[in-house]
C-alpha positions as CSV (number, residue, x, y, z in Angstrom):
1,M,3.6,-20.9,21.4
2,S,5.2,-22.4,18.4
3,S,2.8,-20.9,15.9
4,I,3.7,-17.4,16.9
5,K,7.4,-18.3,16.7
6,K,6.7,-19.6,13.2
7,L,4.9,-16.4,12.3
8,A,7.8,-14.4,13.6
9,G,10.1,-16.2,11.2
10,E,7.7,-15.8,8.3
11,T,7.2,-12.2,9.1
12,V,11.0,-11.6,8.7
13,I,11.1,-13.5,5.4
14,Y,8.0,-12.2,3.8
15,G,8.3,-8.8,5.5
16,I,11.6,-8.3,3.8
17,G,10.1,-9.4,0.5
18,G,7.3,-6.9,0.9
19,I,9.0,-4.0,2.6
20,L,12.5,-3.9,1.1
21,P,11.4,-3.1,-2.4
22,R,9.2,-0.4,-1.1
23,V,12.0,1.0,1.0
24,V,14.2,1.0,-2.1
25,N,11.4,2.7,-4.1
26,F,10.9,5.2,-1.4
27,L,14.5,6.2,-1.0
28,L,15.6,6.0,-4.6
29,V,12.4,7.1,-6.5
30,A,9.8,8.8,-4.4
31,S,12.1,11.0,-2.4
32,Y,14.4,11.6,-5.4
33,L,11.5,12.9,-7.5
34,T,10.6,15.5,-4.9
35,F,14.0,17.1,-5.8
36,H,13.5,16.9,-9.6
37,L,9.8,17.5,-10.3
38,E,8.0,20.7,-9.8
39,D,5.1,20.7,-7.4
40,E,2.6,20.6,-10.3
41,K,4.3,17.7,-12.1
42,Y,4.7,15.8,-8.9
43,G,0.9,16.3,-8.3
44,I,0.1,14.8,-11.8
45,H,2.6,11.9,-11.1
46,A,0.8,11.2,-7.7
47,I,-2.7,11.4,-9.2
48,L,-1.9,9.0,-12.1
49,Y,-0.2,6.5,-9.8
50,S,-3.2,6.6,-7.5
51,Y,-5.5,5.7,-10.3
52,S,-3.2,2.9,-11.4
53,T,-3.7,1.3,-8.0
54,L,-7.4,1.3,-8.5
55,A,-7.1,0.1,-12.1
56,L,-4.8,-2.8,-11.1
57,V,-7.7,-4.2,-9.0
58,L,-9.8,-4.4,-12.2
59,F,-6.9,-5.8,-14.3
60,T,-6.2,-8.6,-11.8
61,L,-9.8,-9.2,-10.6
62,R,-8.3,-9.9,-7.2
63,M,-7.2,-13.3,-8.5
64,E,-4.0,-13.1,-6.5
65,T,-6.0,-13.4,-3.3
66,T,-8.4,-15.9,-4.8
67,F,-5.5,-18.1,-6.0
68,F,-4.1,-17.9,-2.5
69,R,-7.4,-19.0,-1.1
70,F,-8.1,-21.9,-3.5
71,G,-4.5,-22.9,-3.9
72,S,-4.0,-23.4,-0.2
73,D,-6.6,-26.1,0.1
74,K,-5.3,-29.5,0.8
75,G,-5.2,-32.0,-2.1
76,V,-5.8,-29.5,-4.9
77,D,-3.8,-29.3,-8.1
78,R,-2.1,-26.0,-7.5
79,N,-0.9,-25.7,-11.1
80,Y,-4.5,-26.0,-12.3
81,I,-5.7,-23.3,-10.0
82,F,-2.7,-21.2,-11.1
83,N,-3.6,-21.6,-14.8
84,A,-7.3,-20.8,-14.2
85,S,-6.4,-17.7,-12.2
86,L,-3.9,-16.4,-14.8
87,S,-6.4,-17.2,-17.7
88,L,-9.0,-14.8,-16.1
89,V,-6.3,-12.1,-15.5
90,L,-5.1,-12.3,-19.1
91,I,-8.6,-11.9,-20.5
92,S,-9.4,-8.9,-18.3
93,S,-6.0,-7.3,-18.9
94,V,-6.2,-7.5,-22.7
95,I,-9.7,-6.0,-22.7
96,L,-8.9,-3.2,-20.2
97,A,-5.5,-2.3,-21.7
98,G,-7.1,-2.2,-25.2
99,L,-9.8,0.2,-24.0
100,M,-7.2,2.5,-22.4
101,L,-5.2,2.6,-25.7
102,I,-8.3,3.3,-27.7
103,F,-9.8,6.0,-25.4
104,N,-6.5,7.5,-24.2
105,E,-7.4,11.1,-24.9
106,S,-10.8,10.9,-23.2
107,L,-9.3,9.2,-20.1
108,A,-6.5,11.8,-19.9
109,A,-9.1,14.6,-19.8
110,V,-10.7,12.9,-16.8
111,L,-7.5,11.9,-15.0
112,S,-5.4,15.0,-15.4
113,R,-5.4,17.1,-18.7
114,P,-6.2,16.2,-22.3
115,E,-2.6,16.9,-23.4
116,D,-1.4,14.1,-21.0
117,Y,-2.9,11.4,-23.3
118,R,0.4,9.7,-23.7
119,F,0.6,9.0,-20.0
120,V,-2.5,6.9,-20.3
121,I,-0.8,4.8,-23.0
122,Y,2.2,4.3,-20.7
123,F,0.0,3.1,-17.9
124,A,-1.9,0.7,-20.1
125,I,1.4,-1.0,-20.8
126,I,2.5,-0.9,-17.1
127,L,-0.8,-2.2,-15.8
128,F,-0.9,-5.1,-18.3
129,L,2.7,-6.2,-17.3
130,D,2.0,-5.8,-13.6
131,A,-1.3,-7.8,-13.9
132,I,0.5,-10.7,-15.6
133,A,3.1,-10.8,-12.8
134,A,0.5,-10.8,-10.0
135,I,-0.4,-14.5,-10.0
136,P,3.2,-15.7,-10.4
137,F,4.1,-13.6,-7.4
138,G,1.2,-15.1,-5.5
139,R,2.6,-18.5,-6.4
140,L,6.0,-17.6,-5.0
141,R,4.4,-16.7,-1.7
142,L,2.3,-19.8,-1.5
143,D,5.2,-22.0,-2.4
144,N,7.4,-20.4,0.3
145,R,10.0,-19.0,-2.1
146,P,10.7,-15.6,-0.5
147,I,14.2,-15.2,-1.8
148,K,13.2,-15.1,-5.4
149,F,10.2,-13.0,-4.5
150,T,12.4,-10.5,-2.7
151,T,15.1,-10.4,-5.3
152,I,12.8,-9.7,-8.2
153,K,10.9,-7.0,-6.3
154,V,14.2,-5.2,-5.2
155,L,15.8,-5.5,-8.6
156,N,12.7,-4.0,-10.2
157,S,12.9,-1.0,-7.9
158,V,16.6,-0.6,-8.4
159,I,16.4,-0.8,-12.2
160,T,13.6,1.7,-12.3
161,A,15.4,4.1,-9.9
162,C,18.7,3.8,-11.9
163,L,16.9,4.6,-15.1
164,I,15.3,7.6,-13.6
165,V,18.6,8.9,-12.2
166,F,20.2,8.2,-15.6
167,C,17.6,10.3,-17.4
168,F,17.7,13.2,-15.0
169,N,21.3,13.4,-14.1
170,I,23.4,11.6,-16.6
171,L,21.7,12.0,-20.0
172,P,21.6,15.8,-20.0
173,N,25.3,16.0,-19.1
174,I,26.7,13.7,-21.9
175,D,27.3,15.9,-24.9
176,A,26.7,13.1,-27.4
177,W,23.4,12.2,-25.8
178,S,22.1,15.5,-24.4
179,G,20.1,16.1,-27.6
180,Y,17.8,13.2,-26.4
181,Y,16.9,15.0,-23.2
182,N,13.9,17.4,-23.2
183,E,12.9,19.2,-20.0
184,S,9.3,19.1,-21.1
185,Y,9.2,15.3,-21.0
186,V,10.5,14.6,-17.5
187,L,7.4,12.7,-16.5
188,D,7.7,10.6,-19.7
189,Y,11.1,9.5,-18.5
190,V,9.7,8.4,-15.2
191,F,6.9,6.4,-16.7
192,V,9.1,4.7,-19.4
193,A,11.5,3.7,-16.6
194,N,8.5,2.1,-14.9
195,I,7.6,0.2,-18.1
196,I,11.1,-1.2,-18.4
197,G,11.1,-2.2,-14.7
198,S,7.7,-4.0,-15.1
199,A,9.0,-5.8,-18.2
200,F,12.0,-7.0,-16.2
201,I,9.6,-8.5,-13.7
202,V,7.8,-10.5,-16.3
203,L,11.1,-11.7,-17.8
204,A,12.3,-12.7,-14.3
205,L,9.1,-14.7,-13.8
206,T,9.5,-16.6,-17.1
207,K,10.0,-20.0,-15.3
208,E,6.7,-19.6,-13.3
209,L,4.9,-18.4,-16.4
210,S,6.2,-21.2,-18.6
211,I,3.8,-23.7,-16.9
212,F,0.8,-21.7,-18.0
213,R,-1.8,-23.4,-20.1
214,P,-5.2,-21.8,-20.6
215,V,-7.9,-23.2,-18.3
216,F,-11.6,-22.4,-18.6
217,D,-13.3,-24.7,-16.1
218,R,-16.8,-23.3,-15.8
219,D,-17.5,-24.7,-12.3
220,L,-14.1,-23.6,-11.0
221,I,-14.4,-20.2,-12.5
222,K,-17.8,-19.7,-10.9
223,K,-16.5,-20.6,-7.5
224,M,-13.5,-18.4,-7.9
225,M,-15.5,-15.4,-9.1
226,R,-18.1,-15.9,-6.4
227,Y,-15.3,-15.5,-3.9
228,A,-13.5,-12.8,-5.8
229,W,-16.2,-10.3,-6.8
230,P,-16.7,-8.8,-3.3
231,L,-12.9,-8.5,-3.1
232,I,-12.9,-6.5,-6.3
233,I,-15.3,-4.1,-4.5
234,V,-13.0,-4.2,-1.5
235,G,-10.0,-3.4,-3.7
236,I,-11.7,-0.5,-5.5
237,A,-13.0,0.9,-2.2
238,G,-9.6,0.5,-0.7
239,S,-7.9,2.4,-3.5
240,I,-10.4,5.2,-3.1
241,N,-9.8,5.3,0.6
242,Q,-6.0,5.3,0.4
243,F,-5.2,7.2,-2.8
244,S,-8.1,9.3,-4.0
245,D,-7.2,12.1,-1.6
246,R,-4.6,13.5,-4.1
247,F,-7.3,13.7,-6.7
248,I,-9.8,15.3,-4.4
249,I,-7.2,17.8,-3.2
250,S,-6.5,18.7,-6.9
251,Y,-10.1,19.8,-7.2
252,L,-11.2,21.0,-3.7
253,S,-8.1,22.5,-2.2
254,P,-8.8,26.2,-1.6
255,G,-6.3,27.4,-4.1
256,N,-6.6,29.7,-7.1
257,G,-7.2,27.5,-10.1
258,E,-6.0,24.2,-11.5
259,E,-2.3,24.9,-11.3
260,Q,-2.4,25.8,-7.6
261,N,-4.6,22.8,-6.7
262,L,-2.2,20.4,-8.6
263,K,0.6,22.1,-6.6
264,A,-1.3,21.4,-3.4
265,A,-1.7,17.7,-4.4
266,G,2.0,17.6,-5.0
267,L,2.9,19.1,-1.6
268,F,0.5,16.7,0.1
269,T,1.9,13.7,-1.6
270,G,5.5,14.7,-1.0
271,A,4.9,15.4,2.7
272,I,3.1,12.1,3.4
273,K,6.1,10.2,1.9
274,I,7.4,10.4,5.5
275,A,4.3,8.7,6.7
276,V,5.0,5.9,4.2
277,I,7.3,4.4,6.8
278,M,4.1,3.2,8.7
279,N,2.6,2.1,5.4
280,L,5.7,0.0,4.7
281,F,5.3,-1.8,8.0
282,V,1.6,-2.3,7.5
283,T,2.3,-3.8,4.0
284,A,5.0,-6.0,5.4
285,F,2.7,-7.2,8.1
286,N,0.0,-8.0,5.6
287,Y,2.4,-9.9,3.4
288,A,3.5,-12.0,6.4
289,V,0.3,-12.8,8.1
290,E,-2.1,-13.4,5.2
291,P,-0.5,-16.8,4.3
292,F,-0.2,-17.6,8.0
293,F,-3.9,-16.9,8.6
294,F,-5.0,-19.1,5.7
295,K,-2.7,-22.0,6.8
296,N,-3.9,-21.8,10.4
297,R,-7.6,-21.2,9.8
298,D,-8.5,-24.7,11.1
299,A,-6.1,-24.6,14.2
300,T,-7.8,-25.1,17.5
301,S,-5.8,-22.3,19.1
302,R,-6.4,-19.8,16.3
303,E,-8.4,-17.4,18.5
304,K,-5.5,-17.0,21.0
305,I,-3.0,-16.8,18.1
306,Y,-4.9,-14.1,16.2
307,G,-5.4,-12.0,19.3
308,S,-1.7,-12.1,20.2
309,I,-0.8,-11.1,16.6
310,A,-3.1,-8.1,16.8
311,L,-1.7,-7.0,20.1
312,T,1.9,-7.3,18.8
313,F,1.0,-5.3,15.7
314,T,-0.5,-2.5,17.8
315,I,2.7,-2.3,20.0
316,C,5.0,-2.2,17.0
317,A,2.9,0.2,15.0
318,T,2.6,2.6,17.9
319,G,6.4,2.4,18.3
320,I,6.8,3.3,14.7
321,F,4.5,6.3,15.2
322,M,6.6,7.5,18.1
323,F,9.9,6.9,16.1
324,V,8.8,8.9,13.1
325,M,7.4,11.8,15.1
326,F,10.4,12.1,17.4
327,Y,12.8,11.9,14.5
328,L,10.8,14.0,12.1
329,D,13.3,16.8,12.2
330,I,15.8,14.4,10.7
331,L,13.5,12.3,8.5
332,K,12.2,15.4,6.7
333,F,15.4,15.7,4.8
334,M,14.5,12.6,2.9
335,I,12.3,14.9,0.8
336,S,12.9,18.3,-0.8
337,S,12.6,21.3,1.5
338,D,9.9,22.6,-0.9
339,F,7.6,20.0,0.6
340,H,8.4,20.7,4.3
341,E,5.6,23.3,4.7
342,A,3.1,20.4,4.5
343,L,4.7,18.2,7.1
344,Y,2.0,19.1,9.7
345,V,-0.1,16.3,8.0
346,V,2.3,13.5,9.0
347,P,1.0,12.6,12.5
348,V,-2.6,12.2,11.3
349,A,-1.4,10.3,8.2
350,L,0.6,7.9,10.5
351,L,-2.4,7.2,12.7
352,A,-4.6,6.6,9.6
353,N,-2.1,4.0,8.3
354,L,-2.0,2.4,11.8
355,F,-5.7,1.9,11.9
356,L,-5.6,0.5,8.3
357,G,-3.2,-2.1,9.7
358,L,-5.7,-2.8,12.6
359,Y,-8.4,-3.2,10.0
360,Y,-6.3,-5.9,8.2
361,N,-6.2,-7.7,11.6
362,F,-9.9,-7.5,12.2
363,S,-11.1,-8.2,8.7
364,I,-9.2,-11.5,8.0
365,W,-12.2,-13.4,9.2
366,Y,-14.3,-12.8,6.1
367,K,-11.5,-14.1,3.8
368,I,-10.9,-17.3,5.7
369,S,-14.6,-18.0,6.2
370,N,-15.5,-17.4,2.6
371,K,-17.8,-14.5,3.6
372,T,-16.1,-11.9,1.4
373,I,-19.5,-10.1,0.8
374,Y,-19.0,-8.6,4.2
375,G,-15.7,-7.2,3.1
376,A,-17.4,-5.5,0.2
377,I,-20.0,-4.0,2.5
378,I,-17.4,-2.7,5.0
379,A,-15.2,-1.2,2.3
380,S,-18.1,0.4,0.4
381,L,-19.4,2.1,3.6
382,G,-15.9,3.2,4.4
383,S,-15.6,4.8,1.0
384,V,-18.8,6.7,1.4
385,I,-17.7,8.0,4.8
386,F,-14.2,8.9,3.3
387,L,-15.6,10.8,0.4
388,L,-18.1,12.7,2.5
389,A,-15.5,13.5,5.1
390,S,-13.0,14.5,2.4
391,F,-15.4,17.0,0.8
392,Y,-16.1,18.6,4.1
393,F,-12.6,18.6,5.8
394,I,-10.4,19.4,2.7
395,Q,-12.5,22.5,2.0
396,K,-12.4,23.5,5.7
397,Y,-8.8,22.5,6.7
398,D,-7.1,22.1,3.3
399,L,-4.3,19.3,3.2
400,I,-4.7,17.9,6.7
401,G,-8.4,17.5,6.0
402,A,-7.6,14.6,3.7
403,N,-5.8,12.7,6.5
404,I,-8.6,13.4,8.9
405,A,-11.0,11.9,6.4
406,S,-8.7,8.8,6.1
407,L,-8.4,8.4,9.8
408,I,-12.2,8.6,10.3
409,C,-12.7,6.1,7.5
410,F,-10.3,3.5,8.8
411,V,-11.4,3.8,12.5
412,F,-15.0,3.2,11.2
413,M,-13.9,0.2,9.1
414,C,-11.9,-1.2,12.1
415,A,-15.0,-1.0,14.4
416,L,-17.4,-2.5,11.8
417,A,-15.0,-5.3,10.9
418,Y,-14.5,-6.1,14.5
419,L,-18.2,-6.1,15.4
420,L,-19.3,-8.2,12.4
421,G,-16.4,-10.6,13.0
422,Q,-17.5,-11.2,16.6
423,K,-20.9,-12.2,15.3
424,H,-19.9,-14.3,12.3
425,Y,-16.5,-15.6,13.2
426,P,-15.7,-14.9,16.9
427,I,-12.1,-14.2,17.7
428,H,-11.0,-12.8,21.1
429,Y,-8.9,-9.7,20.7
430,P,-7.4,-8.0,23.8
431,I,-9.0,-4.7,22.7
432,G,-8.5,-3.0,26.1
433,K,-4.8,-3.7,26.2
434,M,-4.4,-2.8,22.5
435,M,-6.1,0.6,23.0
436,L,-4.0,1.2,26.2
437,Y,-0.8,0.8,24.3
438,L,-2.0,3.0,21.5
439,V,-3.2,5.8,23.8
440,V,-0.1,5.7,26.0
441,G,2.3,5.7,23.0
442,V,0.6,8.5,21.1
443,G,0.0,10.4,24.4
444,I,3.8,10.3,25.2
445,Y,4.6,11.9,21.9
446,F,2.1,14.7,22.4
447,L,3.3,15.4,25.9
448,V,6.9,15.7,24.6
449,D,5.7,17.9,21.7
450,V,3.8,20.3,24.0
451,L,7.2,21.1,25.7
452,N,8.3,22.7,22.5
453,L,11.9,21.5,22.8
454,S,14.7,22.1,20.4
455,S,15.3,19.3,17.9
456,M,18.2,17.9,19.8
457,Y,16.4,17.6,23.1
458,K,13.2,16.4,21.5
459,I,15.2,13.6,19.8
460,L,17.0,12.7,23.0
461,I,13.9,12.7,25.3
462,G,11.9,11.0,22.5
463,T,14.5,8.2,22.1
464,L,14.4,7.5,25.9
465,A,10.6,7.5,25.9
466,L,10.5,5.2,22.9
467,L,13.0,2.7,24.5
468,A,11.1,2.8,27.7
469,Y,7.8,2.1,25.9
470,L,9.2,-0.8,23.9
471,G,10.9,-2.2,27.0
472,V,7.8,-2.2,29.1
473,A,5.8,-3.7,26.2
474,Y,8.3,-6.4,25.7
475,R,8.5,-7.3,29.4
476,L,4.7,-7.3,29.9
477,D,3.5,-9.0,26.7
478,V,5.8,-9.4,23.7
479,R,8.2,-11.9,25.3
480,K,5.2,-14.2,25.9
481,F,4.7,-14.6,22.2
482,I,8.3,-15.3,21.0
């Protein structure tokens, strides 16, 4: 099956491009900050970055995916599509960044606290720079230039991390410069470092941006916006489903007042950084398969290929779940011990991310068939379910309630995307076999966990169980695809 072999190669290339910068960011920034920010400040940091994910959807108008769709058509002028996409992004970014700068105090009062108005200014700059870079990054993916894509992403993370370390560990200890360090502005240092990192990205993409010429083709823009507007809803709903839990916890956690709730949000965010390992894999998978799906949407064997991809994803994601849980007693030292009390949320967070990845598999049909309106419907219903479940479970079960809500949401979205896809764009997925691998893998972990073994024996038995699981999966299925 040459197409699967080709995907395997692209998965490695684009997976590295998507996952390595996030690994660098996780190891050098996210984990590092748990050791240097108080729970309350870490909670504010988490909430603001969660909102930035949602805001970036509005800044970019989902033109990166739209460019990918229209730019992959045969015989089109890719430069023309690029310029039209970037023109729309520039217009939306200038307007939205301007509004953030004008109403910074009012926005700060809603997002965190009125005295944090300067953080809104920082994020207006960051979002503007990141939005400009979105289309050139899409161009690199579409043109199969993963090396530059990966290099820029990694260097951005390294530069940002180095600046943060400099501000926290070097600046205060140099007598000549220590006067520039103020303990009250630790979050400012983090955000300014992010601004510099985002500015580096724009400079590194100068060659791609140099071809830009404004394009306002009414007919083309209508077609692009007709395709993109449901994806904007998908992006907003997706941001709510994945990141609003920090915000909801800061309001609904059964703590005593605003400070305790912000601390709870910080504990939650710090703990689920361990579960980000699954999210990194899901992101890498999405980077790899999205261009593959678009390029093979007309292939006669696409149904068999897409089903095999979904099965392989399930096997790998379940293996990652087992790895993280069996090695949690080691992985937990990647974050400060102050956050260890919330590690009980990790298994549910991992499963939620796993089902998010399955949703990416089952939902590709509406993108390649130009039926993005169904994506908006699925995501909107998912958000309603997530918010209702969050309000109930967070007040009842505190931090883990947020993960339960996410899991319910993504399971629902998976089921609905699958059912609608079978009606409008039938693809045969080996659902029975996928669920069997998932149930067996997760079941093995819980069987070992029930034994209440010491860390050493849990890791030893867990390692053997994981190797046996992967070995059987390879022999029965995976080797057929590669």
